[in-house]
C-alpha positions in Angstrom: 66.7 -63.0 -247.8 64.8 -61.8 -250.6 61.4 -62.4 -249.1 62.2 -60.5 -246.2 63.3 -57.4 -248.2 59.9 -57.6 -250.1 58.0 -57.8 -247.0 58.1 -53.8 -246.4 56.8 -53.1 -249.8 53.8 -55.7 -249.8 52.8 -54.0 -246.4 52.9 -50.6 -248.1 51.0 -51.8 -251.1 48.3 -53.6 -249.1 47.9 -50.4 -246.7 47.5 -48.2 -249.9 44.8 -50.8 -251.4 43.0 -50.9 -248.3 42.7 -47.0 -248.0 41.4 -46.9 -251.6 38.7 -49.7 -250.9 37.6 -47.9 -247.8 37.6 -44.6 -249.6 35.3 -45.7 -252.3 32.6 -46.4 -249.9 33.0 -43.6 -247.6 30.3 -41.2 -249.5 27.7 -43.9 -249.4 26.8 -43.2 -245.4 24.5 -44.9 -243.4 20.6 -44.9 -243.0 18.8 -43.5 -240.3 18.9 -45.8 -237.2 22.1 -47.3 -238.0 25.2 -46.7 -236.1 27.2 -44.1 -237.2 30.7 -43.7 -236.7 31.8 -41.8 -233.3 31.8 -38.0 -234.1 34.6 -36.1 -232.7 33.2 -33.3 -229.7 33.4 -29.9 -230.6 36.1 -27.8 -229.3 36.0 -23.9 -229.8 38.7 -22.6 -232.0 41.7 -20.9 -230.5 42.5 -18.2 -232.9 45.8 -16.1 -232.7 45.0 -12.2 -232.2 46.0 -11.2 -235.8 43.5 -13.7 -237.2 40.8 -11.3 -238.9 37.4 -11.9 -236.9 34.4 -12.8 -239.2 31.0 -14.3 -238.9 29.4 -16.6 -241.4 25.7 -17.3 -242.4 23.6 -19.1 -245.0 21.2 -16.9 -247.1 19.4 -16.8 -250.6 16.8 -19.0 -251.9 17.2 -22.0 -250.1 16.0 -25.6 -251.2 17.1 -27.0 -247.7 17.5 -25.2 -244.4 21.3 -26.3 -244.1 22.2 -24.8 -247.4 22.2 -21.5 -249.1 24.7 -18.6 -250.2 27.6 -18.2 -248.2 27.7 -14.8 -246.7 30.4 -13.3 -244.5 30.3 -10.3 -242.0 33.6 -8.4 -241.9 34.4 -4.5 -241.2 30.7 -3.9 -240.4 29.1 -5.0 -243.6 27.8 -8.4 -244.9 29.3 -9.6 -248.1 29.7 -12.7 -250.3 32.4 -15.4 -251.4 33.4 -15.6 -255.2 33.4 -19.4 -256.7 36.7 -18.8 -258.4 39.0 -21.5 -256.9 36.5 -22.6 -254.5 36.4 -26.6 -253.6 34.8 -29.0 -251.5 37.8 -28.5 -248.6 36.3 -24.9 -248.5 32.9 -25.7 -248.3 34.0 -28.2 -245.2 35.6 -25.3 -243.4 32.3 -23.0 -244.0 29.9 -26.0 -242.8 32.1 -26.6 -239.6 32.2 -22.8 -238.9 28.8 -23.0 -238.7 28.7 -26.3 -236.4 27.6 -28.7 -239.1 29.5 -32.1 -239.2 30.4 -32.0 -242.8 29.8 -30.4 -246.5 27.8 -32.3 -249.0 28.3 -30.0 -252.2 28.7 -26.5 -253.0 27.4 -24.4 -256.1 29.1 -21.7 -258.1 27.3 -18.9 -260.3 25.0 -17.8 -257.7 22.5 -20.7 -257.6 21.1 -19.2 -254.3 20.5 -15.9 -255.9 22.9 -12.7 -256.1 23.9 -11.1 -253.0 24.8 -7.7 -252.1 27.8 -5.8 -250.6 31.5 -6.5 -251.1 32.7 -9.6 -252.2 35.1 -10.7 -249.3 36.8 -13.6 -250.5 38.2 -14.6 -253.9 40.6 -17.4 -254.9 40.2 -19.2 -251.8 42.6 -22.2 -251.4 41.4 -24.1 -248.3 42.8 -27.6 -247.2 40.0 -28.3 -245.2 41.6 -28.2 -241.9 41.1 -24.5 -241.1 39.5 -23.0 -238.0 37.9 -20.3 -239.9 37.5 -19.3 -243.5 39.6 -16.3 -242.7 42.8 -18.5 -242.3 42.4 -19.8 -245.7 44.7 -18.3 -248.3 43.2 -16.1 -250.9 43.9 -12.8 -252.6 43.3 -10.8 -249.5 40.1 -9.7 -247.6 38.0 -7.6 -250.0 40.4 -8.2 -253.2 38.2 -9.6 -255.5 37.7 -9.1 -259.4 34.3 -11.1 -259.1 30.6 -10.1 -259.9 27.5 -11.4 -257.9 27.0 -13.8 -260.4 29.6 -15.5 -259.4 28.5 -15.9 -255.6 29.0 -19.4 -254.2 26.8 -21.4 -252.2 27.2 -24.6 -249.9 25.1 -27.7 -248.6 25.9 -28.9 -245.3 25.0 -32.0 -243.8 21.9 -31.6 -241.4 23.8 -33.1 -238.5 25.5 -30.7 -235.8 28.9 -31.4 -234.5 28.1 -32.9 -230.8 29.0 -30.4 -228.2 28.8 -27.5 -230.9 28.4 -24.0 -228.9 27.6 -20.8 -230.8 30.2 -18.3 -230.5 29.6 -14.5 -231.6 33.1 -13.5 -232.3 32.3 -10.0 -233.2 29.7 -9.2 -230.3 30.9 -5.4 -230.3 30.7 -5.1 -234.0 27.5 -7.1 -235.4 24.0 -6.7 -234.9 22.8 -9.8 -233.0 19.6 -9.9 -235.1 21.4 -10.6 -238.5 23.1 -13.6 -237.1 21.3 -17.0 -237.9 20.7 -19.4 -234.7 23.5 -21.9 -234.7 23.0 -24.8 -231.8 23.7 -28.4 -231.8 20.3 -29.5 -231.4 16.6 -28.4 -230.6 13.7 -30.4 -229.0 10.3 -30.1 -227.4 10.4 -31.8 -223.8 7.0 -32.7 -222.4 6.8 -31.3 -218.7 3.3 -32.4 -217.7 2.7 -36.1 -217.0 -0.3 -36.0 -219.4 1.8 -35.2 -222.5 4.9 -37.1 -221.6 3.0 -40.5 -222.2 1.6 -39.0 -225.6 3.1 -40.0 -229.1 3.9 -37.5 -230.8 4.9 -35.0 -228.2 3.0 -32.2 -228.8 3.5 -29.7 -225.9 6.2 -28.7 -223.5 9.4 -26.7 -222.9 11.5 -25.7 -226.2 15.0 -26.6 -225.4 18.0 -26.2 -227.4 21.3 -27.8 -227.0 24.4 -25.6 -226.6 27.8 -26.8 -225.7 26.4 -30.3 -225.2 23.8 -29.1 -222.5 20.1 -28.8 -223.1 18.9 -25.1 -221.9 15.3 -23.2 -222.0 14.6 -20.1 -223.6 13.3 -17.2 -221.7 9.9 -16.3 -223.3 10.5 -12.2 -222.7 11.0 -11.8 -226.3 9.1 -14.9 -227.6 6.2 -14.4 -230.1 3.6 -16.4 -232.0 5.8 -16.5 -235.1 8.5 -18.4 -233.3 5.9 -21.0 -232.0 4.8 -21.5 -235.5 8.5 -22.2 -236.5 9.1 -24.8 -233.8 5.8 -26.7 -234.4 6.5 -26.5 -238.1 10.1 -28.2 -237.8 8.8 -31.0 -235.5 5.9 -31.8 -238.0 2.9 -30.0 -236.9 0.9 -27.3 -239.0 0.0 -24.9 -236.6 0.1 -23.9 -233.0 -2.4 -23.2 -230.1 -2.9 -21.5 -226.7 -1.8 -23.9 -223.6 -2.5 -23.4 -219.6 0.0 -21.1 -218.5 -0.8 -21.3 -214.9 0.3 -25.1 -214.7 3.6 -24.0 -216.2 4.2 -21.3 -213.8 3.8 -23.6 -211.1 6.5 -26.0 -212.5 8.8 -23.4 -213.2 8.8 -22.1 -209.6 9.7 -25.7 -208.5 12.6 -26.3 -210.7 14.9 -23.5 -211.6 15.4 -23.5 -215.4 18.9 -23.2 -217.0 18.3 -20.6 -219.7 20.1 -20.0 -223.1 22.1 -16.9 -223.4 19.9 -15.6 -226.4 16.5 -15.0 -227.7 14.9 -15.8 -231.1 13.7 -13.8 -233.5 11.6 -15.8 -236.4 9.5 -14.2 -239.0 7.1 -17.1 -239.0 7.9 -18.4 -242.7 11.2 -20.1 -241.9 11.3 -23.8 -242.3 13.6 -24.3 -239.6 15.1 -22.8 -236.4 18.3 -22.5 -237.7 16.9 -20.0 -240.5 15.7 -17.5 -237.9 17.8 -14.9 -236.3 19.0 -14.3 -232.7 17.0 -11.8 -230.9 18.0 -8.5 -229.7 17.5 -9.4 -226.0 20.3 -11.5 -224.4 20.4 -12.7 -221.0 22.5 -11.2 -218.3 25.2 -13.8 -218.2 26.0 -12.9 -214.4 22.9 -14.5 -213.0 21.5 -16.2 -216.0 17.9 -15.6 -215.0 14.8 -14.4 -217.2 13.4 -11.1 -215.7 9.5 -11.4 -215.2 9.7 -14.4 -217.4 9.4 -18.2 -218.0 10.8 -20.7 -220.0 9.2 -21.0 -223.3 6.5 -23.4 -223.8 4.7 -24.2 -227.2 1.4 -26.4 -228.0 1.2 -27.7 -231.5 -1.6 -28.9 -232.9 -0.9 -32.3 -235.2 -2.1 -33.2 -238.5 -5.1 -35.5 -238.9 -3.0 -38.3 -239.8 -0.8 -38.0 -236.6 -3.8 -36.8 -234.2 -4.7 -39.1 -231.0 -8.2 -38.8 -231.8 -10.5 -38.2 -234.8 -10.1 -34.8 -236.2 -13.1 -32.7 -237.9 -12.8 -29.7 -239.9 -10.3 -30.7 -242.5 -11.1 -30.3 -246.4 -12.6 -33.7 -247.6 -11.0 -33.2 -251.0 -7.8 -31.5 -250.9 -6.5 -29.4 -253.8 -3.0 -31.0 -253.5 -1.4 -34.5 -253.2 2.0 -35.8 -253.2 2.8 -38.9 -255.4 6.0 -41.0 -255.8 7.4 -40.6 -252.5 9.0 -43.4 -250.5 7.7 -42.1 -246.9 4.9 -40.3 -245.5 5.3 -36.5 -246.1 7.3 -36.6 -249.4 6.5 -36.6 -253.1 5.9 -34.9 -256.2 3.5 -32.0 -255.8 0.3 -32.4 -257.8 -2.7 -29.9 -257.9 -6.4 -30.3 -258.9 -7.8 -27.9 -261.3 -10.8 -28.2 -263.3 -11.3 -31.8 -262.3 -7.9 -32.8 -263.4 -4.6 -33.5 -261.7 -1.4 -32.0 -262.8 2.0 -30.8 -261.5 4.2 -27.9 -260.7 7.1 -26.6 -262.6 10.2 -26.0 -260.1 10.7 -22.8 -261.5 11.4 -20.6 -258.5 10.6 -23.3 -256.4 11.9 -22.8 -252.7 11.3 -23.9 -249.3 8.7 -21.1 -248.5 6.4 -22.4 -251.1 7.1 -26.1 -250.3 6.3 -25.4 -246.6 2.8 -24.0 -247.9 2.1 -27.5 -249.5 3.3 -29.4 -246.4 1.0 -27.3 -244.2 -1.8 -27.7 -246.3 -1.4 -31.5 -246.1 -1.4 -31.6 -242.1 2.5 -31.8 -241.9 5.2 -29.5 -240.6 7.3 -27.2 -242.7 9.4 -28.5 -245.5 12.7 -29.7 -244.9 13.7 -29.9 -248.6 12.3 -28.4 -252.1 13.0 -30.7 -254.8 13.2 -29.8 -258.1 14.2 -31.6 -261.9 11.5 -34.3 -261.4 13.7 -35.7 -258.5 10.7 -37.9 -257.0 9.5 -39.0 -260.5 7.8 -37.3 -263.4 3.8 -36.8 -263.4 1.5 -37.2 -266.2 -1.4 -34.6 -267.6 -1.0 -31.0 -267.4 1.7 -28.7 -265.6 -0.8 -26.3 -263.9 1.6 -23.9 -262.0 4.7 -22.2 -262.8 7.3 -19.7 -261.1 5.0 -20.1 -257.7 5.6 -17.3 -255.3 4.1 -17.9 -251.6 4.5 -15.6 -248.7 4.2 -18.7 -246.6 1.1 -17.9 -244.6 -1.4 -19.0 -247.4 -3.6 -21.8 -246.3 -3.2 -23.4 -250.0 -0.8 -23.5 -252.6 -3.4 -22.9 -255.0 -3.7 -19.1 -253.1 0.1 -18.4 -254.1 0.8 -16.2 -256.9 2.1 -18.0 -260.2 2.7 -17.6 -263.8 -0.5 -19.1 -265.8 1.1 -19.5 -268.8 3.5 -22.5 -268.2 5.7 -21.6 -271.3 8.5 -24.2 -271.7 7.8 -26.4 -268.6 7.8 -30.0 -269.1 7.4 -33.0 -266.4 11.3 -33.1 -266.3 10.9 -30.0 -264.1 8.3 -31.4 -261.8 8.7 -29.8 -257.9 8.5 -32.3 -255.2 9.0 -31.8 -251.2 10.1 -33.6 -248.4 8.1 -32.2 -245.4 8.9 -32.4 -241.4 6.6 -35.1 -239.9 6.2 -35.9 -236.2 8.3 -38.3 -234.5 6.1 -41.3 -233.8 8.5 -43.7 -232.8 7.8 -46.2 -235.4 11.6 -47.2 -236.4 12.2 -48.3 -233.0 9.7 -51.1 -233.2 11.1 -52.6 -236.2 14.5 -53.7 -237.4 16.2 -55.9 -240.0 18.5 -58.4 -239.0 21.2 -60.8 -240.5 21.5 -59.0 -244.0 24.7 -58.0 -245.6 23.8 -54.2 -245.7 21.5 -51.9 -243.4 19.1 -52.3 -246.3 18.1 -55.9 -246.0 17.6 -58.6 -243.6 14.9 -60.7 -241.9 12.2 -58.4 -240.5 12.0 -58.4 -236.8 9.2 -56.5 -235.0 8.9 -55.4 -231.0 5.8 -56.5 -229.2 4.5 -56.7 -225.9 4.0 -60.1 -224.4 3.1 -60.9 -220.6 4.3 -57.3 -219.7 7.3 -57.1 -221.3 8.6 -56.1 -224.7 10.2 -59.0 -226.8 11.6 -59.1 -230.7 10.3 -61.6 -233.0 9.8 -62.5 -236.7 6.8 -62.1 -238.9 5.1 -65.1 -240.5 5.8 -65.3 -244.0 2.5 -66.7 -245.3 1.4 -64.4 -247.8 4.0 -62.0 -247.5 4.7 -60.0 -250.6 5.8 -56.5 -252.1 3.1 -54.5 -250.4 4.0 -55.6 -246.8 7.9 -55.3 -247.8 7.0 -51.7 -248.9 5.5 -50.7 -245.5 8.6 -52.1 -243.6 11.1 -50.2 -245.9 9.0 -46.8 -245.3 8.6 -47.4 -241.4 12.4 -47.7 -241.5 13.4 -44.8 -243.8 15.0 -47.0 -246.3 13.1 -45.9 -249.1 11.1 -48.4 -251.6 11.0 -52.2 -251.3 13.0 -54.1 -254.1 12.4 -57.5 -253.0 10.3 -59.5 -250.6 11.3 -63.0 -249.3 9.3 -65.7 -247.7 12.3 -67.4 -246.7 15.3 -66.3 -244.8 17.5 -68.9 -243.9 20.5 -67.1 -245.3 19.9 -64.4 -242.7 20.3 -66.0 -239.3 18.9 -63.0 -237.5 19.1 -62.1 -233.8 19.6 -64.8 -231.4 16.3 -65.3 -229.6 14.2 -63.6 -231.7 13.1 -66.6 -233.9 9.7 -66.8 -232.3 6.9 -65.4 -234.7 5.0 -62.7 -232.7 3.2 -61.3 -236.0 1.1 -63.1 -238.5 -1.5 -62.8 -241.3 -0.1 -59.4 -242.5 -1.7 -57.8 -245.2 -1.0 -54.3 -246.2 -2.4 -51.8 -248.8 1.1 -50.3 -249.2 0.4 -47.0 -247.9 0.4 -47.5 -244.0 3.2 -45.9 -241.9 3.8 -48.8 -239.6 3.5 -52.8 -240.2 1.3 -52.7 -237.2 -1.3 -50.7 -239.0 -1.8 -53.2 -241.5 -4.4 -56.1 -241.2 -3.1 -59.0 -239.1 -4.2 -61.7 -236.7 -3.2 -59.8 -233.5 -2.7 -62.0 -230.6 -4.2 -65.0 -232.3 -1.2 -66.3 -234.2 -1.5 -68.6 -236.8 1.7 -69.8 -238.8 2.0 -73.5 -239.7 5.4 -73.2 -241.0 6.8 -71.1 -238.0 9.5 -68.5 -237.9 13.2 -69.0 -238.4 14.3 -69.9 -241.8 10.5 -69.3 -242.8 10.4 -65.7 -241.3 9.8 -62.8 -243.7 12.4 -60.7 -245.1 12.9 -57.6 -247.6 15.3 -55.9 -249.3 14.9 -51.9 -249.7 16.0 -49.3 -252.1 16.3 -45.6 -252.5 14.8 -45.6 -255.8 12.1 -47.4 -257.7 10.3 -47.7 -261.0 6.9 -46.1 -261.7 4.9 -47.4 -264.9 2.0 -45.2 -266.2 -0.2 -46.0 -269.0 -0.7 -43.0 -271.6 -4.6 -43.0 -271.9 -4.7 -40.9 -274.8 -2.9 -43.5 -277.1 -5.6 -46.3 -276.1 -8.3 -43.5 -276.8 -6.8 -42.8 -280.2 -6.2 -46.5 -281.4 -9.2 -48.3 -280.3 -11.0 -50.4 -283.2 -12.9 -53.6 -283.8 -11.7 -56.5 -285.9 -13.5 -59.9 -286.9 -10.5 -62.4 -286.9 -11.0 -66.3 -288.1 -10.5 -68.7 -285.4 -7.6 -70.8 -287.8 -5.8 -67.3 -287.4 -5.8 -67.3 -283.5 -4.2 -70.6 -282.9 -1.1 -69.0 -281.0 -3.7 -66.8 -279.0 -6.1 -69.5 -278.0 -2.9 -71.6 -276.6 -1.8 -68.4 -274.5 -5.7 -67.9 -273.1 -5.9 -64.7 -274.7 -9.6 -65.5 -276.1 -12.8 -66.0 -274.0 -13.7 -69.3 -272.8 -16.6 -70.1 -275.3 -13.8 -69.9 -278.1 -12.9 -73.4 -277.4 -16.3 -74.7 -278.3 -16.5 -73.1 -281.9 -15.2 -74.5 -285.5 -12.1 -73.3 -286.8 -13.6 -71.4 -289.7 -15.8 -69.4 -287.1 -14.8 -65.6 -286.2 -14.0 -63.9 -283.1 -14.6 -60.1 -282.7 -11.8 -58.4 -281.0 -11.6 -54.9 -279.4 -7.9 -53.9 -280.3 -5.9 -50.9 -279.1 -2.3 -49.8 -278.4 -1.0 -49.5 -275.2 2.0 -47.1 -274.3 3.8 -48.0 -270.9 5.9 -45.1 -269.7 8.6 -45.5 -266.6 8.4 -42.3 -264.8 10.0 -43.5 -261.7 13.5 -42.8 -260.5 15.0 -46.2 -261.7 14.5 -49.0 -264.4 11.8 -51.2 -264.5 13.1 -55.1 -264.7 11.1 -58.1 -264.3 11.1 -59.9 -261.2 12.1 -63.4 -262.8 15.7 -63.5 -263.8 16.7 -64.6 -267.5 17.0 -68.1 -266.9 13.6 -68.3 -265.3 11.9 -66.7 -268.3 9.1 -69.0 -270.1 9.6 -69.7 -273.7 6.5 -69.7 -275.8 7.1 -71.8 -279.2 4.0 -70.6 -281.0 4.8 -66.9 -280.7 8.5 -67.3 -280.5 9.3 -65.4 -277.8 10.1 -65.4 -273.8 7.8 -64.3 -271.2 9.4 -62.2 -268.3 6.1 -61.9 -266.5 3.2 -64.1 -267.2 0.5 -61.5 -266.2 1.7 -57.9 -266.8 -1.6 -56.3 -267.8 -5.0 -57.2 -267.3 -7.8 -56.0 -269.7 -11.5 -56.0 -268.4 -14.9 -54.7 -269.9 -17.4 -53.9 -267.4 -21.1 -53.0 -267.5 -22.1 -49.6 -265.7 -23.1 -51.6 -262.8 -19.8 -53.0 -262.4 -20.3 -56.5 -263.7 -17.6 -57.7 -265.5 -18.7 -58.9 -269.2 -15.4 -59.5 -271.1 -11.8 -60.0 -269.9 -8.2 -60.3 -271.3 -4.5 -60.3 -270.3 -1.1 -60.0 -271.7 2.2 -61.3 -270.6 5.3 -59.1 -270.8 6.6 -60.6 -273.9 9.4 -58.5 -275.5 9.5 -55.6 -272.8 11.8 -53.2 -274.1 12.5 -49.5 -274.9 10.3 -48.6 -278.1 11.2 -44.9 -277.6 12.8 -42.5 -275.2 12.5 -38.8 -274.2 15.1 -36.7 -275.8 18.7 -37.0 -274.4 18.0 -40.7 -273.0 19.6 -43.7 -274.6 17.8 -47.0 -274.9 19.1 -49.9 -272.5 16.6 -52.7 -273.4 16.0 -54.6 -276.5 14.5 -58.2 -276.2 15.8 -59.3 -279.8 18.6 -62.1 -279.5 17.5 -62.9 -276.1 18.4 -59.6 -275.0 17.6 -57.8 -271.6 14.1 -57.0 -270.9 13.0 -53.9 -269.0 11.9 -50.3 -269.3 14.5 -47.3 -268.7 13.6 -44.6 -266.8 12.3 -41.8 -269.4 11.3 -44.5 -272.0 8.1 -46.2 -272.9 7.6 -49.7 -274.2 4.5 -49.6 -276.9 2.7 -52.7 -277.5 0.7 -51.9 -280.7 -3.0 -52.8 -281.6 -1.9 -55.5 -284.2 0.1 -57.8 -282.0 -1.5 -60.9 -280.6 -3.1 -60.7 -277.1 -3.4 -57.0 -277.4 -7.2 -57.1 -277.3 -10.4 -58.1 -275.4 -12.5 -60.7 -276.9 -16.0 -59.2 -277.2 -17.6 -62.0 -279.4 -20.3 -62.5 -276.5 -20.8 -58.9 -275.6 -24.1 -57.4 -276.3 -24.3 -53.8 -277.7 -24.4 -51.1 -275.0 -22.4 -48.7 -273.0 -19.6 -50.1 -270.8 -16.5 -49.4 -268.5 -13.0 -50.3 -270.2 -10.0 -50.9 -267.6 -6.5 -51.5 -268.0 -4.5 -52.5 -264.9 -0.6 -52.7 -265.4 1.5 -54.9 -262.9 -1.6 -56.0 -261.3 -0.1 -58.7 -258.9 2.4 -56.2 -257.8 5.2 -58.6 -258.8 7.7 -55.9 -259.3 7.8 -53.0 -256.7 7.2 -49.4 -257.9 7.2 -45.9 -256.3 3.4 -45.2 -257.0 1.0 -47.9 -257.5 -2.0 -45.6 -257.7 -1.4 -44.7 -261.3 -1.2 -48.2 -262.8 -4.8 -48.2 -263.8 -6.4 -46.7 -266.8 -10.4 -46.5 -267.4 -12.3 -45.4 -270.3 -16.0 -45.2 -271.2 -16.8 -47.5 -274.2 -19.8 -47.7 -276.6 -20.4 -50.7 -278.8 -23.4 -50.6 -280.9 -22.7 -54.3 -282.6 -21.0 -52.8 -285.6 -18.6 -50.2 -284.1 -16.9 -49.3 -281.0 -15.8 -46.1 -279.5 -13.6 -45.1 -276.5 -13.7 -41.8 -274.8 -12.8 -40.0 -271.6 -10.0 -42.2 -271.1 -8.1 -41.2 -267.9 -5.6 -42.4 -265.2 -7.7 -43.6 -262.1 -6.5 -43.9 -258.5 -5.6 -47.7 -257.8 -7.1 -48.7 -254.4 -5.5 -52.3 -253.6 -8.6 -54.5 -253.7 -7.1 -57.2 -251.8 -6.9 -55.0 -248.7 -10.8 -55.0 -249.1 -10.9 -58.7 -249.6 -9.5 -59.2 -246.3 -11.0 -56.7 -244.4 -14.2 -58.3 -243.3 -12.0 -61.3 -242.2 -9.6 -59.6 -240.2 -12.4 -57.2 -238.5 -14.0 -60.2 -237.4 -10.6 -61.5 -235.8 -9.8 -58.3 -234.4 -12.9 -58.5 -232.2 -12.1 -61.8 -230.6 
């Protein structure tokens, strides 16, 4: 009897717990390509006659096309919304009224700049379910005690509500060309057979999806500026002329379905949704385009996406992206006086970011990032308070403040650019993992005239290959590369190996772009449990060695062999040291190394704590047996001396202001380097040297490489090397001109000749 009485209460408790468990994971979302929850279809709001009619738009200094200052049109005038009592529920109403699926966040205190005109809403108390912002309780329209320094802004999801249809609720009172374009989707549809087979699609009809139906746009009011924006949002830096006669013939054969509105862009918008509706609207009675045809655009792809080699590009670009997970994103660095430096994020916006993207052969910027979001750079800050018109050929042509006062690398600007849809994601998948970010790697290949899924041979599979997989799927950086995947069963029927001998430099856009055996498969272990696997992460560390510290701390020391017993046991001396008496001396080139973590997540050794190796002589644990390599080369590139150091006592020596140390190796503590911290190996510790006893006096090149075997994934391996000029006269040693050098993955060169021969078989 008692048990039955408690059953309803237990059920209620279980339901509450279930809601809490589900709720804590709701904000994580799903990565691109992973099945999303089914979205509700859009239904036009039915408003009572006494509901005030308003129209919304997003304006101001945007960092993404789907964010901005909330502006309201009412009583013939545009105004703003005060941030008093504003919540995410109110932002949800704004975003849904603009046709976006949901609100991501909102910002007070005129983050997107101060607006003008009346402040129409103050002290809004929305539930999030209202069909229009005008239905939310407030002080009353136009009743406010706020200033424009309190204008509110929102960030909406970039996904549109399925079936969303633009409705101008104030057709008789508002100028059409002051409204943002609101449609469900946009596409370039290839019409000519010669373009249908091309990847990416560069030419065709411009179509908008409105009310669940694809419609063409009448070209009567179309301008070159409009074409520029369309090409930019699909990842192309520019547009070109096309053969109009062919499209006239096609339009005669098939009657187009036109959208009711025209488009009015200035040419520097990052997305069509930032353009305004044009003055000319179609006659709704017949839906025809008087004397016109459907809009056609023909776009010019950047060099990396062109189907054939392109000429006319600057060999040495003045701008580059670093630290990004995928092609077309990263921290912006510019070349000035032979030195790479960063851009301060003051005034950084989509317009300036778009100039960078187009300069590099991408489309417009879909996001302008600030605050070192994609890692912090090294060296000088070359530009501050950048202001671009949007039509410059290079970011270096834009106006900027040359003083750079008060800017640090914590304010480094970054971009995410629109890139062409190449279809790479559709030819690769992760299978069997517990989350969408991990699993066995399965690729889609053609076999005997049909497409089949299969696995990748894990022989030689490592971090660089895993990096390419994660990039291709849009899942960020690799966190692990696996050579056994028996714990991930994978898809049924996809166990067979279809790709072997994969070797990547780490910068490829697709796994198929890496060196591999092609059709001549060679995988002794086979697929199944030995297939390659990966786990991906949205963030990664980035180790950078400070070259100035190396240059400033270098000196030479003669040390007797009897004091180098531990170093000898750990192979920190040259091979000739084993053939000399204990009372002889070794000549050591000593220096300090200061290794910063400028990435987005902590640097942790690959091996877990129970796998660390205890060295009794030095009385410490090695968490990585080869953490850095030290090499001395002659000017013709011949190695004359070498050294290496394991990662013993990897810890936070110092941190930037406001960052707490997390790793301390004392008492068998955790080893690692926190973001914003650095580990200093002082010049006076064992193995922090190169044994130059057998080196003749002369001029040399000194090189340091961190994490040389790519054991730990990083966001940028190109900055893991430092080179210095070194002069040794037999009595003294000098180090000068130390700098961070680009690190080209040398193992790609090692395999290039072998695989080029295989590819021709």
